[in-house]
C-alpha angles and dihedrals in degrees: 000000000000131000121216116222109242092216108041102014094235116153115241135182118262091247093059118106095184130039110261090217107043103010094237116155107256125229118216133183089246092056113107091217092053092054088054091047092050088053091073101101093151093068095083133123112298095018115132118225121202089354090279111063122066116203115238102173144323113268100190147299136244145162093302100044142278131320123214133190110231142166122241101227092203098052097021089227128135114253136178119237115203109199108199120220113262091236089062098046095043090070112081093215092052091047089051089050093055093044087053088050090060093051094047097042092053087061090060109079113173135130090238095054123079108243116236103210107172147359125218136190112207122173090337093311122123112224126188118206115210138166112274119239123193112213145072132287121255087245091060092046094053091045091052101039102028122219112001126234120244096257095053092042090053091052090057101035094048091058093045090052092050093048094048091046089056089053094045093050090062092044100261123136117196096210094190107060106162137137091261089062094050113082121199118206126210093265092048094261115153129224122184111213140187111042088175092122096045121118135183115266111247093010130106113287110233088187093069095099097127091271122110107237118209141044114297097224092058105031121124120235091250090054090052090052091050093240127147110278133210138183094298090063088065089048090057091051089047088052089056089048090052090048089057094043093055100036104028094236141071118257096238131039135170147161091267142018089255091058091052092048091051089050090056088054101043114014129082110226118244111260110266089224090063089054093044113025097193093058113121114247092236091058089050090053093047093054096046093046090052089050097050112142093229115062090219090063094054130081107287095221137016088240089058089053090047092049090052091049093050095044094047093046092049091050091049092051091047092050092049091048092050091048091052091047092049092050090050091047092051091050092049095047097041114114116257113279111263110224116200109220111210112214115258113257091228092053090049093053091047092052091048092051091052093047093048092048092049090046093052092046090049092051092049092047093047091049092051092046091050092049092048092048092048091045091051091049096047095041089061087077111104094216091053090050090052092052091047091050091051092049092049090059088062092045090054088058089047089246095141093160090058091047088052091053091051091052092047091051088049092054089053090051093045109031115204094026099145096185090057091049091050094047090047090054093047092049091049091049090051089049091052092047088058099042105024110018099161098056089047093054092048092048091050091050092052092049091046091049092051090052097045099039096079090049092052092048091052093049092048093051091050092054092060 
């Protein structure tokens, strides 16, 4: 058998007395108080309570009783009727506590605090009349949306801080700050509800009946010890609420309420930044400072916490703005991007072809010039001139073979005479052209091919 929590809807075992998710006191069919609560057949739609309030519907139920939506017949406004469990109102001290709640709560006038307008006693039941707020609880919002971003969290926390500060300034401590008691309207307005555990600072605590008052997940260490509490106890609970808002979970959990209470006394909460890596460091510091074990190490007032939140968020925005501006400035002032243009492959080949052609032509020209110069120099020799004149006599008679013999004899007489070697070769070629023309032509073609083949290969490779 499972029991559904009336506040958060979480399923719990039938042995559980408190909800494992939100800490709300569970109501079971075997509970004597529940049997009494069920025996309220008159609280149905259309029933008038106290002659002034007409029931519209039941809103929900929790550890302290049931809440109904009703219409104030005098003002024609919607109100909320909180019908307290008979077991609570039967005790004179508890009744005194809730009567004191009415008196103290009426001293707290603030737009972020639910107004408690009246108190009724009907058939032995104590009924609180409060303004009705349409919306969802912060607990429901976090469960639906997951961890909140800084902007949205600020919108909510700032209003909670202002509402609690209004209560603290008139000496009222909430004592049960938790997401279930923070209502969020459609336009993100905040209303703090359920001052049922509040007590006057410095006065006698009517909640000291041997029963720990509050929700285990959000209770301050001094509440767990049963000591007198002051405003910084609410700040601790608000720190736990912020932990859950930013991480999506409460800082301490356990198999029982006692285990959670002991964790509030002894354990250091896990750093929120370890649970959520993108959390700003200043948010991490703000949460842990609010949750300090010693009240003296916490923020002294909720307004001090709020001022730190606003200042840190403004500095973070300014830093982000400056960083964006600097990046933009650097981009605007940066020198134009230098693009290296690699030479086109076609242009490179074209240039190489031109260079190779010029180089080959230069070599040929230089060779010719060198030969002519050397020939001119060597032909200045009288003996060489005499040999050439003798050979030319044979050439005039078309005796090229004889001319060749004269040149060959001259080369033997004058070793290294290039002109004589050249003339001997030319005479021999002329001789061959007369006597053996075909072999000569073939030989010339072979020689020409050997000379031109490298040039053609180079040109072809450059065209690829």
